[in-house]
C-alpha positions as CSV (number, residue, x, y, z in Angstrom):
1,M,5.2,-9.6,14.3
2,V,6.5,-9.6,10.6
3,T,8.4,-12.8,9.8
4,E,11.6,-13.1,7.8
5,E,9.6,-14.7,5.1
6,L,7.1,-11.6,4.7
7,A,10.3,-9.2,4.8
8,Q,11.6,-10.7,1.8
9,P,10.6,-9.7,-2.0
10,T,7.4,-11.2,-3.1
11,A,9.2,-12.4,-6.5
12,V,11.1,-15.1,-4.3
13,E,7.8,-16.6,-2.8
14,P,6.6,-18.2,-6.1
15,R,10.3,-19.8,-6.4
16,R,9.8,-21.5,-2.9
17,L,6.2,-22.2,-3.6
18,R,7.5,-23.9,-6.8
19,T,10.1,-26.1,-5.2
20,D,7.5,-27.3,-2.3
21,V,4.8,-28.0,-5.0
22,F,7.1,-29.9,-7.3
23,L,8.3,-31.9,-4.4
24,T,4.6,-32.7,-3.1
25,L,3.5,-33.3,-6.7
26,G,6.4,-35.8,-7.1
27,G,5.6,-37.4,-3.9
28,R,1.9,-38.0,-4.8
29,I,2.6,-39.4,-8.2
30,A,5.1,-41.8,-6.7
31,L,2.5,-42.7,-4.2
32,L,-0.2,-43.4,-6.8
33,F,2.3,-45.9,-8.5
34,L,3.2,-47.7,-5.3
35,T,-0.4,-47.9,-4.3
36,A,-1.2,-49.5,-7.7
37,A,1.7,-51.8,-7.3
38,S,0.7,-53.1,-4.2
39,T,-2.9,-53.8,-5.4
40,V,-1.5,-55.6,-8.1
41,V,0.8,-57.9,-6.0
42,I,-1.9,-58.5,-3.5
43,A,-4.6,-59.3,-6.1
44,R,-2.4,-61.5,-8.1
45,A,-1.3,-63.4,-5.0
46,L,-4.6,-63.6,-3.4
47,G,-7.2,-63.5,-5.9
48,P,-10.4,-61.3,-6.0
49,A,-11.6,-62.6,-2.4
50,G,-8.3,-62.1,-0.8
51,R,-8.1,-58.7,-2.3
52,G,-11.4,-58.0,-1.3
53,S,-10.6,-59.1,2.5
54,V,-7.6,-56.9,2.6
55,A,-9.3,-53.9,1.0
56,V,-12.1,-54.2,3.5
57,A,-9.9,-54.5,6.5
58,Y,-7.6,-51.4,5.2
59,S,-10.6,-49.3,4.3
60,L,-12.1,-49.6,7.6
61,T,-9.1,-48.7,9.4
62,L,-8.6,-45.7,7.3
63,L,-12.1,-44.6,7.7
64,L,-11.6,-44.8,11.6
65,V,-8.4,-43.0,11.6
66,Q,-10.2,-40.3,9.5
67,L,-13.2,-39.9,11.8
68,G,-11.0,-40.1,15.0
69,S,-8.4,-37.3,13.9
70,L,-10.6,-34.8,15.1
71,G,-8.9,-32.1,12.9
72,F,-5.5,-32.4,14.7
73,A,-3.8,-33.3,11.4
74,A,-5.0,-29.7,10.3
75,A,-4.5,-28.0,13.8
76,N,-0.8,-29.3,14.0
77,P,0.8,-27.5,11.1
78,Y,-1.2,-24.5,11.7
79,F,0.1,-24.1,15.3
80,A,3.4,-25.5,14.6
81,A,3.8,-22.8,11.9
82,R,2.6,-20.0,13.9
83,D,4.7,-20.7,17.2
84,A,7.9,-22.4,17.2
85,S,8.2,-22.7,20.8
86,A,5.2,-25.0,21.0
87,R,6.4,-27.6,18.4
88,S,7.9,-30.0,21.2
89,A,4.5,-29.9,23.0
90,I,2.8,-30.3,19.7
91,V,4.8,-33.3,18.9
92,T,4.4,-34.8,22.3
93,N,0.5,-34.2,22.3
94,A,0.3,-35.9,18.9
95,I,1.9,-39.0,20.3
96,W,-0.2,-38.9,23.4
97,L,-3.5,-38.4,21.3
98,A,-2.4,-41.1,18.8
99,G,-2.0,-43.5,21.4
100,S,-5.2,-42.8,23.4
101,L,-7.5,-42.3,20.2
102,G,-6.1,-45.2,18.5
103,I,-6.8,-47.5,21.3
104,L,-10.3,-46.2,21.3
105,L,-10.7,-46.7,17.8
106,V,-9.5,-50.1,17.9
107,G,-12.2,-51.0,20.4
108,V,-14.7,-49.3,17.8
109,G,-13.3,-51.6,15.1
110,M,-13.7,-54.7,17.1
111,L,-17.3,-53.7,18.2
112,I,-18.2,-53.2,14.5
113,K,-17.2,-56.8,14.2
114,V,-19.6,-57.9,16.9
115,V,-22.5,-55.6,16.1
116,A,-22.4,-55.4,12.2
117,P,-20.3,-58.3,11.1
118,G,-21.8,-58.1,7.6
119,L,-19.6,-55.1,7.1
120,V,-16.5,-57.2,7.7
121,A,-17.7,-60.4,6.2
122,G,-14.7,-62.8,5.3
123,L,-12.4,-61.4,7.7
124,S,-11.4,-63.6,10.6
125,T,-11.1,-61.9,14.1
126,G,-7.5,-62.4,14.0
127,E,-7.2,-60.7,10.5
128,L,-9.4,-57.7,11.5
129,A,-7.1,-57.4,14.7
130,I,-3.9,-57.2,12.9
131,A,-5.5,-54.3,10.7
132,L,-6.7,-52.5,13.5
133,V,-3.5,-52.7,15.5
134,G,-2.0,-50.5,13.0
135,I,-4.6,-47.5,13.9
136,P,-2.3,-45.7,16.6
137,A,0.6,-46.0,14.3
138,A,-1.4,-44.5,11.3
139,L,-2.8,-41.7,13.8
140,A,0.8,-41.0,14.7
141,A,2.2,-40.9,11.2
142,M,-0.6,-38.4,10.0
143,F,-0.3,-36.1,13.2
144,L,3.4,-36.1,13.0
145,Q,3.8,-35.7,9.1
146,S,1.5,-32.7,9.3
147,V,4.0,-31.1,11.9
148,L,6.6,-31.4,9.2
149,L,4.4,-29.4,6.9
150,G,3.9,-26.6,9.4
151,I,7.7,-26.3,9.8
152,G,8.2,-26.3,6.1
153,R,10.3,-29.6,5.9
154,M,8.7,-30.8,2.6
155,V,11.6,-33.1,1.8
156,A,11.1,-35.2,5.0
157,Y,7.2,-34.6,4.6
158,N,7.2,-36.3,1.1
159,C,10.1,-38.8,1.3
160,V,9.0,-40.7,4.4
161,E,5.6,-41.7,3.1
162,V,6.9,-42.6,-0.3
163,T,10.0,-44.7,1.3
164,A,7.4,-46.6,3.5
165,S,5.1,-47.3,0.9
166,A,8.0,-48.6,-1.2
167,V,9.3,-50.8,1.7
168,A,5.5,-52.2,1.9
169,V,5.7,-53.0,-1.9
170,A,8.9,-54.6,-1.6
171,A,8.0,-56.7,1.4
172,L,4.8,-58.0,-0.3
173,V,6.8,-59.1,-3.3
174,V,9.5,-61.0,-1.0
175,V,6.7,-62.6,1.1
176,D,4.8,-63.6,-1.9
177,V,7.8,-65.2,-3.4
178,L,9.3,-67.0,-0.3
179,P,6.4,-68.2,2.3
180,G,3.6,-67.2,0.1
181,L,1.2,-64.1,0.7
182,T,-1.8,-64.6,2.9
183,V,-4.5,-62.1,4.0
184,A,-2.9,-61.8,7.6
185,R,0.6,-61.4,6.1
186,A,-0.5,-58.6,3.6
187,L,-2.2,-56.6,6.6
188,A,0.8,-57.2,8.8
189,I,3.0,-55.8,6.1
190,L,1.0,-52.6,5.5
191,V,0.8,-52.1,9.5
192,S,4.3,-52.5,9.6
193,A,4.9,-49.9,7.1
194,Q,2.5,-47.4,9.1
195,I,4.7,-48.2,12.1
196,L,7.9,-47.6,10.2
197,A,6.7,-44.2,9.2
198,A,5.4,-43.1,12.4
199,T,8.7,-44.1,14.1
200,T,10.7,-42.3,11.5
201,Y,8.6,-39.1,12.1
202,V,9.5,-39.4,15.5
203,V,13.1,-39.6,15.1
204,L,13.0,-36.7,12.7
205,L,11.1,-34.5,14.9
206,T,13.1,-35.2,18.1
207,P,16.0,-33.3,17.1
208,E,14.0,-30.3,16.5
209,R,13.2,-29.8,20.0
210,P,13.6,-32.2,22.9
211,L,10.2,-34.1,23.6
212,R,8.3,-33.3,26.6
213,L,6.7,-36.0,28.7
214,R,3.7,-34.3,30.0
215,F,0.3,-33.8,28.0
216,E,-0.3,-30.1,27.5
217,R,-4.1,-30.1,28.1
218,R,-4.2,-26.4,27.4
219,L,-2.8,-26.5,24.1
220,A,-4.7,-29.4,23.2
221,F,-7.9,-27.8,24.0
222,E,-7.0,-24.5,21.7
223,M,-5.8,-27.0,18.9
224,L,-9.1,-28.7,19.1
225,K,-11.1,-25.8,18.8
226,Y,-9.3,-25.0,15.6
227,G,-9.3,-28.5,14.5
228,L,-13.0,-29.1,14.9
229,R,-13.9,-26.5,12.5
230,V,-11.5,-27.9,10.0
231,Y,-13.0,-31.3,10.8
232,A,-16.4,-30.2,10.2
233,A,-15.6,-28.7,6.8
234,T,-13.7,-31.8,5.8
235,V,-16.7,-34.2,6.7
236,L,-18.9,-31.8,4.6
237,A,-16.6,-31.7,1.7
238,Y,-16.2,-35.6,1.9
239,L,-20.0,-36.0,1.9
240,L,-20.2,-33.5,-1.0
241,I,-17.5,-35.0,-3.2
242,R,-18.0,-38.7,-2.3
243,F,-21.9,-39.1,-1.6
244,D,-22.8,-38.9,-5.4
245,L,-21.4,-42.3,-6.1
246,L,-23.8,-43.9,-3.3
247,L,-26.7,-42.0,-4.5
248,V,-26.0,-43.2,-8.3
249,N,-25.6,-46.9,-6.9
250,A,-28.8,-46.5,-4.7
251,L,-31.0,-44.7,-7.3
252,V,-29.6,-45.8,-10.6
253,G,-28.0,-49.3,-10.2
254,R,-24.3,-50.6,-9.7
255,T,-23.6,-50.5,-13.5
256,E,-24.2,-46.9,-13.6
257,A,-22.2,-46.5,-10.4
258,G,-19.2,-48.2,-12.0
259,L,-19.4,-45.9,-15.0
260,Y,-19.5,-43.0,-12.5
261,S,-16.9,-44.2,-10.4
262,V,-14.5,-43.8,-13.6
263,A,-15.5,-40.3,-14.1
264,V,-14.9,-39.6,-10.7
265,A,-11.4,-41.1,-10.8
266,G,-10.5,-39.1,-13.7
267,A,-11.5,-35.9,-11.6
268,D,-9.4,-37.4,-8.8
269,V,-6.3,-37.3,-11.0
270,M,-7.1,-33.8,-12.3
271,Y,-7.5,-32.7,-8.7
272,L,-4.1,-33.5,-7.8
273,L,-2.3,-30.4,-9.1
274,P,-4.5,-27.8,-7.2
275,S,-4.7,-29.7,-4.1
276,V,-0.8,-29.9,-3.7
277,I,-0.6,-26.2,-4.4
278,A,-3.3,-25.5,-1.8
279,L,-1.5,-27.7,0.8
280,N,1.7,-25.7,0.3
281,L,-0.1,-22.5,0.2
282,F,-1.8,-23.3,3.6
283,A,1.6,-23.9,5.2
284,R,2.7,-20.4,4.1
285,V,-0.5,-18.7,5.1
286,S,-0.3,-20.2,8.5
287,R,3.3,-18.7,8.8
288,G,2.1,-15.1,8.0
289,S,1.8,-14.8,4.2
290,G,-0.7,-12.3,3.2
291,T,-3.7,-12.1,1.0
292,E,-2.0,-11.0,-1.8
293,T,0.3,-14.2,-2.1
294,T,-3.0,-16.3,-2.1
295,A,-4.5,-13.9,-4.9
296,E,-1.6,-14.3,-7.0
297,V,-1.7,-18.1,-6.7
298,F,-5.2,-18.0,-7.6
299,R,-4.9,-15.8,-10.6
300,S,-2.3,-17.8,-12.1
301,V,-3.6,-21.2,-11.3
302,A,-7.0,-20.3,-12.6
303,I,-5.7,-20.0,-16.1
304,L,-3.1,-22.7,-16.1
305,Y,-5.5,-25.1,-14.4
306,G,-8.3,-24.1,-16.8
307,V,-6.0,-25.0,-19.8
308,V,-5.3,-28.4,-18.2
309,C,-9.1,-29.1,-17.5
310,L,-9.9,-28.2,-21.2
311,A,-7.0,-30.1,-22.5
312,S,-8.4,-33.1,-20.5
313,I,-11.7,-33.1,-22.6
314,P,-10.2,-34.7,-26.0
315,L,-8.0,-36.9,-24.0
316,A,-10.9,-38.6,-21.9
317,R,-12.2,-40.9,-24.4
318,P,-8.8,-42.7,-25.4
319,A,-7.7,-42.7,-21.9
320,V,-10.8,-44.4,-20.9
321,D,-10.6,-46.9,-23.8
322,L,-6.9,-47.6,-23.0
323,L,-7.4,-48.2,-19.2
324,F,-10.8,-49.5,-18.9
325,G,-11.8,-50.9,-22.3
326,A,-14.9,-50.5,-24.5
327,D,-17.4,-51.5,-21.7
328,F,-16.6,-48.0,-20.0
329,E,-17.1,-45.8,-23.1
330,K,-20.5,-44.2,-21.5
331,A,-18.3,-42.9,-18.5
332,V,-16.8,-40.3,-21.1
333,P,-19.9,-38.1,-21.4
334,L,-20.1,-38.2,-17.4
335,Y,-16.7,-36.9,-17.4
336,Y,-17.5,-34.3,-19.7
337,W,-20.2,-32.9,-17.5
338,L,-17.9,-33.0,-14.4
339,V,-15.2,-30.9,-16.1
340,P,-16.5,-27.5,-14.9
341,G,-17.0,-28.8,-11.4
342,I,-13.5,-30.2,-11.5
343,F,-12.2,-26.7,-12.3
344,S,-14.2,-25.2,-9.6
345,L,-13.4,-27.7,-6.9
346,G,-9.6,-27.3,-7.7
347,M,-9.7,-23.5,-7.5
348,L,-12.1,-23.3,-4.2
349,N,-9.6,-25.5,-2.6
350,I,-6.9,-23.0,-2.9
351,L,-9.2,-20.4,-1.1
352,A,-10.3,-22.9,1.6
353,N,-6.5,-23.7,2.3
354,H,-6.1,-19.8,2.8
355,F,-9.1,-19.8,5.2
356,A,-7.5,-22.6,7.2
357,G,-4.2,-20.9,7.4
358,R,-6.0,-17.9,8.6
359,G,-7.5,-19.8,11.5
360,F,-10.8,-21.1,9.5
361,P,-13.4,-18.5,10.1
362,R,-16.9,-19.9,10.9
363,A,-18.3,-18.6,7.6
364,A,-15.7,-21.0,5.7
365,V,-17.3,-23.8,7.2
366,L,-20.9,-22.9,6.8
367,V,-20.6,-22.1,3.0
368,W,-20.2,-26.1,2.5
369,I,-23.8,-26.5,4.0
370,P,-25.9,-24.9,1.2
371,A,-23.5,-26.4,-1.7
372,L,-24.3,-29.9,0.0
373,A,-28.1,-29.2,0.1
374,V,-28.0,-28.1,-3.6
375,N,-26.2,-31.2,-4.7
376,L,-28.7,-33.4,-2.8
377,A,-31.6,-31.6,-4.0
378,I,-30.5,-32.0,-7.8
379,N,-29.7,-35.5,-7.3
380,L,-32.9,-36.6,-5.3
381,A,-35.1,-34.7,-7.8
382,F,-33.7,-35.8,-11.2
383,L,-31.0,-38.6,-10.8
384,H,-33.5,-41.5,-10.6
385,R,-35.5,-40.4,-13.8
386,E,-32.7,-38.9,-16.0
387,G,-29.6,-41.3,-15.2
388,A,-26.0,-40.9,-13.9
389,Y,-25.2,-37.7,-15.7
390,I,-27.3,-35.9,-13.2
391,A,-24.8,-36.8,-10.7
392,S,-22.0,-35.1,-12.6
393,L,-24.2,-32.1,-13.4
394,A,-25.2,-31.7,-9.7
395,S,-21.4,-31.9,-8.7
396,T,-20.7,-29.2,-11.3
397,V,-23.3,-27.0,-9.9
398,A,-22.5,-27.5,-6.5
399,Y,-18.8,-27.0,-6.8
400,T,-19.5,-23.9,-8.8
401,F,-21.7,-22.4,-6.3
402,L,-19.3,-23.4,-3.8
403,L,-16.4,-21.5,-5.5
404,V,-18.5,-18.2,-5.9
405,L,-19.0,-18.4,-2.1
406,H,-15.5,-18.9,-1.2
407,M,-14.5,-16.1,-3.8
408,R,-17.2,-13.8,-1.7
409,L,-15.5,-14.5,1.5
410,F,-11.9,-14.0,-0.1
411,A,-12.9,-10.6,-1.7
412,R,-14.0,-9.4,1.6
413,Q,-10.4,-10.0,2.9
414,A,-8.6,-8.8,0.1
415,G,-10.5,-5.6,-0.9
416,G,-12.7,-6.6,-3.8
417,F,-13.1,-9.4,-6.5
418,G,-10.6,-7.6,-8.6
419,V,-7.8,-9.1,-7.0
420,M,-8.6,-12.5,-8.3
421,R,-9.1,-11.4,-11.9
422,P,-6.4,-13.4,-13.9
423,R,-3.6,-11.4,-15.5
424,L,-1.9,-13.0,-18.4
425,R,1.4,-11.3,-18.1
426,E,1.6,-12.3,-14.6
427,V,0.8,-15.9,-15.5
428,G,3.7,-15.8,-18.1
429,R,6.1,-14.7,-15.3
430,F,4.6,-17.4,-12.9
431,V,5.4,-20.0,-15.4
432,R,9.0,-18.7,-15.9
433,V,9.6,-18.7,-12.4
434,A,8.1,-22.2,-12.0
435,F,10.4,-23.9,-14.5
436,T,13.7,-21.9,-14.1
437,R,16.2,-22.6,-11.4
438,S,16.8,-19.1,-10.3
439,G,14.7,-16.3,-9.4
């Protein structure tokens, strides 16, 4: 069935995508500042050891949440976008799953304390328990926020997360000034922010359609089939993007790993723009937008993002000197080697989100495997002997290879590689639409 959005002129779509992209980009930037602020408050109040304890506890909970999500964070917006009548059941299932999976993950976290105490060294059982209690709320917030993405409520999608983070920062400051901040109090504040966000999402989504009390097993099974494909690709992508740092640390040493981490941090900042565009494109494709929408976005972003990546090269050295100091000067060449890979990763993310919006075909999952193999082969063969720049080079080769594979898959859907060839005149129109109020 043709949706109302598809029936409208294609010229309107970039304006709407523009609005959502700017909203999400603003939200992500605000979250970066708020995260940095909370880190500074905790570090100044608790010192390196206390900050380390909070970071370990919070990182463990985030890892458990990611591993325990089973792809429902991607399945929720996909199914909510495609079937409005199922939204109440999706929200109900999200709450049930967050509670049941969350309780299971709390048990896993406590088991880690018993079986591998070294992983949470420095944390008391009580402190760890405070952090783990927040897992069900963190899962609920993740699942319910993704529903807002699927139904296109991007103001709520961004504002709730930013507001909860701002409340957490304010609470950290107040507690530090009055009774004094401790590890347990800091963790309790961070957990409370997750509970606040999850509760707010429930309140926002309840008026959409009345909640059902019964868990919809058939719907959950269908969503799980879709979600596991995304989950597999996400895990492979995480390994491809993050495993290099562990290899550098293991094969070259922690000093080189520290330098490489700065280059990766720069890549994360650069990656923000295409990831935000891809996220909003995913919601539109899920609601029925065709390949031409994705092709136009890909063509325009290829030039614009390419210019941004090139512009970052002369800025890298002064940025590293300003933010990290002269001791990190050797991170700059590592970033230079990584720049082509940053471009490729950003562009392939746009196509990957298109495939996710189309049900995530198996081929879109499998292409990550050879790319991961290429990355590991280059690192294992040359990293120990040649140094950390090999990790940057391996990432660039793997991401570029992966981009080519994604373009090949998309060309099969869209009728050839020609639809992805950039068009300068179209880019000009894309920019005009992006920065004007009308059109």
